[in-house]
C-alpha positions as a Markdown table, in Angstrom:
| # | Residue | x | y | z |
|---|---|---|---|---|
| 1 | Met | -13.6 | 13.3 | 6.8 |
| 2 | Arg | -11.4 | 12.2 | 3.5 |
| 3 | Val | -9.5 | 9.2 | 3.8 |
| 4 | Leu | -7.0 | 8.1 | 1.4 |
| 5 | Ala | -6.5 | 3.7 | 1.4 |
| 6 | Ala | -3.5 | 2.9 | 0.5 |
| 7 | Thr | -3.0 | -1.0 | -0.9 |
| 8 | Met | -0.5 | -2.6 | -3.1 |
| 9 | Ala | -1.9 | -4.7 | -5.9 |
| 10 | Gly | -3.2 | -7.9 | -4.8 |
| 11 | Ala | -6.1 | -9.4 | -3.2 |
| 12 | Gly | -4.2 | -10.7 | -0.1 |
| 13 | His | -3.6 | -6.9 | 0.5 |
| 14 | Phe | -6.4 | -5.2 | -1.1 |
| 15 | Gly | -8.9 | -7.5 | 0.5 |
| 16 | Pro | -8.0 | -6.9 | 4.5 |
| 17 | Leu | -8.4 | -3.2 | 4.1 |
| 18 | Val | -11.9 | -3.5 | 1.8 |
| 19 | Pro | -14.0 | -3.6 | 5.4 |
| 20 | Phe | -12.1 | -0.7 | 6.4 |
| 21 | Val | -12.5 | 1.4 | 3.8 |
| 22 | Ser | -16.1 | 0.2 | 2.8 |
| 23 | Ala | -17.5 | 1.1 | 7.0 |
| 24 | Cys | -15.4 | 4.8 | 6.5 |
| 25 | Ser | -17.8 | 5.4 | 2.7 |
| 26 | Ala | -20.4 | 3.8 | 4.9 |
| 27 | Ala | -20.1 | 6.5 | 7.7 |
| 28 | Gly | -20.0 | 9.7 | 4.9 |
| 29 | His | -17.0 | 9.7 | 5.0 |
| 30 | Glu | -15.0 | 10.7 | 1.3 |
| 31 | Val | -12.8 | 7.6 | 0.4 |
| 32 | Arg | -10.2 | 6.9 | -2.3 |
| 33 | Val | -7.7 | 4.0 | -2.8 |
| 34 | Ala | -4.5 | 4.4 | -3.7 |
| 35 | Ala | -3.3 | 1.6 | -5.6 |
| 36 | Pro | -0.2 | 1.0 | -8.3 |
| 37 | Ala | -2.2 | 1.4 | -11.8 |
| 38 | Ser | -2.4 | -2.1 | -12.5 |
| 39 | Phe | -4.7 | -3.4 | -9.7 |
| 40 | Ala | -7.3 | -0.2 | -10.7 |
| 41 | Asp | -10.1 | -2.6 | -11.9 |
| 42 | Met | -9.6 | -3.9 | -8.7 |
| 43 | Val | -10.1 | -1.6 | -6.8 |
| 44 | Arg | -13.5 | -0.1 | -9.3 |
| 45 | Gln | -14.5 | -3.9 | -8.8 |
| 46 | Ala | -14.7 | -2.9 | -5.4 |
| 47 | Gly | -16.8 | 0.3 | -5.8 |
| 48 | Phe | -13.9 | 2.4 | -4.2 |
| 49 | Thr | -12.1 | 5.6 | -6.5 |
| 50 | His | -9.1 | 5.2 | -7.6 |
| 51 | Val | -6.2 | 7.0 | -7.5 |
| 52 | Pro | -3.5 | 5.4 | -9.6 |
| 53 | Leu | 0.4 | 4.8 | -8.5 |
| 54 | Asp | 2.5 | 3.8 | -10.3 |
| 55 | Asp | 3.5 | 0.0 | -10.2 |
| 56 | Ala | 6.6 | -1.3 | -9.0 |
| 57 | Asp | 9.7 | -2.5 | -12.2 |
| 58 | Pro | 9.2 | -5.9 | -13.0 |
| 59 | Ala | 13.1 | -6.4 | -13.6 |
| 60 | Glu | 13.4 | -5.5 | -10.1 |
| 61 | Leu | 11.0 | -7.4 | -8.4 |
| 62 | Gly | 13.4 | -10.3 | -10.2 |
| 63 | Ala | 16.4 | -9.4 | -9.1 |
| 64 | Val | 15.0 | -9.6 | -5.5 |
| 65 | Phe | 12.8 | -12.8 | -5.8 |
| 66 | Gly | 15.5 | -14.9 | -7.8 |
| 67 | Thr | 18.1 | -14.7 | -4.6 |
| 68 | Leu | 15.3 | -16.4 | -2.9 |
| 69 | Pro | 15.3 | -20.0 | -3.8 |
| 70 | Gly | 18.2 | -21.5 | -0.6 |
| 71 | Leu | 17.6 | -18.7 | 1.4 |
| 72 | Ser | 15.0 | -20.6 | 4.6 |
| 73 | Val | 11.1 | -19.3 | 5.3 |
| 74 | Gln | 12.1 | -16.9 | 8.1 |
| 75 | Ala | 15.5 | -15.2 | 5.6 |
| 76 | Ala | 13.5 | -15.3 | 2.3 |
| 77 | Ser | 9.9 | -13.5 | 3.9 |
| 78 | Thr | 12.4 | -11.1 | 5.9 |
| 79 | Arg | 14.2 | -10.3 | 2.2 |
| 80 | Val | 10.6 | -9.5 | 0.5 |
| 81 | Val | 9.2 | -7.0 | 3.2 |
| 82 | Arg | 13.0 | -5.5 | 3.5 |
| 83 | Glu | 13.4 | -5.3 | -0.4 |
| 84 | Val | 10.3 | -5.7 | -1.7 |
| 85 | Phe | 8.0 | -4.0 | 0.2 |
| 86 | Ala | 9.5 | -1.5 | 2.1 |
| 87 | Gly | 12.1 | -1.1 | -0.9 |
| 88 | Val | 11.4 | -1.4 | -4.7 |
| 89 | Asn | 7.3 | -1.3 | -3.9 |
| 90 | Ala | 7.9 | 1.7 | -2.1 |
| 91 | Arg | 10.1 | 3.1 | -4.2 |
| 92 | Ala | 7.4 | 2.7 | -7.0 |
| 93 | Ala | 4.5 | 3.8 | -5.1 |
| 94 | Leu | 6.2 | 7.3 | -3.3 |
| 95 | Pro | 6.0 | 9.9 | -5.6 |
| 96 | Gly | 1.7 | 8.8 | -6.6 |
| 97 | Leu | 1.2 | 8.7 | -3.1 |
| 98 | Arg | 2.6 | 12.3 | -2.3 |
| 99 | Ala | 0.8 | 14.2 | -5.3 |
| 100 | Ala | -1.8 | 13.2 | -4.5 |
| 101 | Val | -1.6 | 13.8 | -0.8 |
| 102 | Arg | -0.5 | 17.3 | -1.2 |
| 103 | Glu | -3.6 | 17.9 | -4.1 |
| 104 | Trp | -6.0 | 15.5 | -2.6 |
| 105 | Lys | -5.4 | 17.0 | 0.6 |
| 106 | Pro | -7.1 | 13.9 | 3.6 |
| 107 | Asp | -7.4 | 14.2 | 6.3 |
| 108 | Leu | -6.3 | 10.3 | 7.7 |
| 109 | Ile | -4.1 | 7.6 | 5.8 |
| 110 | Leu | -5.7 | 4.4 | 6.2 |
| 111 | Arg | -3.1 | 2.0 | 5.1 |
| 112 | Glu | -2.5 | -1.8 | 4.2 |
| 113 | Gly | 0.8 | -3.0 | 7.0 |
| 114 | Leu | 2.4 | -3.4 | 4.2 |
| 115 | Glu | 2.2 | -0.7 | 1.8 |
| 116 | Cys | 4.9 | 1.6 | 2.9 |
| 117 | Ala | 4.9 | 4.7 | 1.0 |
| 118 | Ser | 2.1 | 5.7 | 2.4 |
| 119 | Tyr | 3.1 | 5.6 | 5.7 |
| 120 | Val | 6.5 | 7.7 | 4.7 |
| 121 | Val | 3.2 | 10.8 | 3.4 |
| 122 | Ala | 2.1 | 10.8 | 6.0 |
| 123 | Glu | 4.9 | 11.3 | 8.5 |
| 124 | Ser | 6.3 | 13.9 | 5.7 |
| 125 | Glu | 3.3 | 15.4 | 5.3 |
| 126 | Asn | 2.0 | 15.6 | 8.7 |
| 127 | Val | -1.3 | 13.4 | 7.9 |
| 128 | Pro | -2.1 | 10.2 | 10.5 |
| 129 | Pro | -1.4 | 7.4 | 9.8 |
| 130 | Ala | -3.7 | 3.9 | 10.4 |
| 131 | Ile | -2.7 | 1.0 | 10.0 |
| 132 | Ala | -6.0 | -1.9 | 8.9 |
| 133 | Ser | -4.4 | -5.4 | 9.0 |
| 134 | Val | -1.7 | -6.7 | 11.2 |
| 135 | Ala | 1.8 | -7.1 | 9.7 |
| 136 | Ser | 3.4 | -3.8 | 9.4 |
| 137 | Cys | 6.4 | -2.9 | 7.5 |
| 138 | Gly | 9.4 | -4.4 | 9.3 |
| 139 | Glu | 7.7 | -6.6 | 10.1 |
| 140 | Ser | 8.7 | -10.7 | 9.5 |
| 141 | Leu | 6.2 | -12.3 | 7.8 |
| 142 | Ala | 7.4 | -15.8 | 9.3 |
């Protein structure tokens, strides 16, 4: 079976996914990890094949993060989930994920719960998605 794992950059996002990806690999499945290009070294150091995705635009991220001071923890968390995870990051990753799925044809997309582009691609390309963490798109972190 082919498993495409999808994550955002960041050890806090990728780390919880690693045991699941490792288990798939140990069970004999072909595994690749789709992540922003800036995160390639971390993916490779963990022993996985990296599928590079576009990184989010720093200016767009800065515009969102600049609105957070003064917000409650709940409001800031909600904004980050909606505008960064399901917005800026997802828009950047979407074309690369769609191309990877169409080219490699995975049987399963194993997604880090806050990585949202893979869910959209899984639905549109009819590939079963599985979530490998507790939080998921649209959930608040607080």
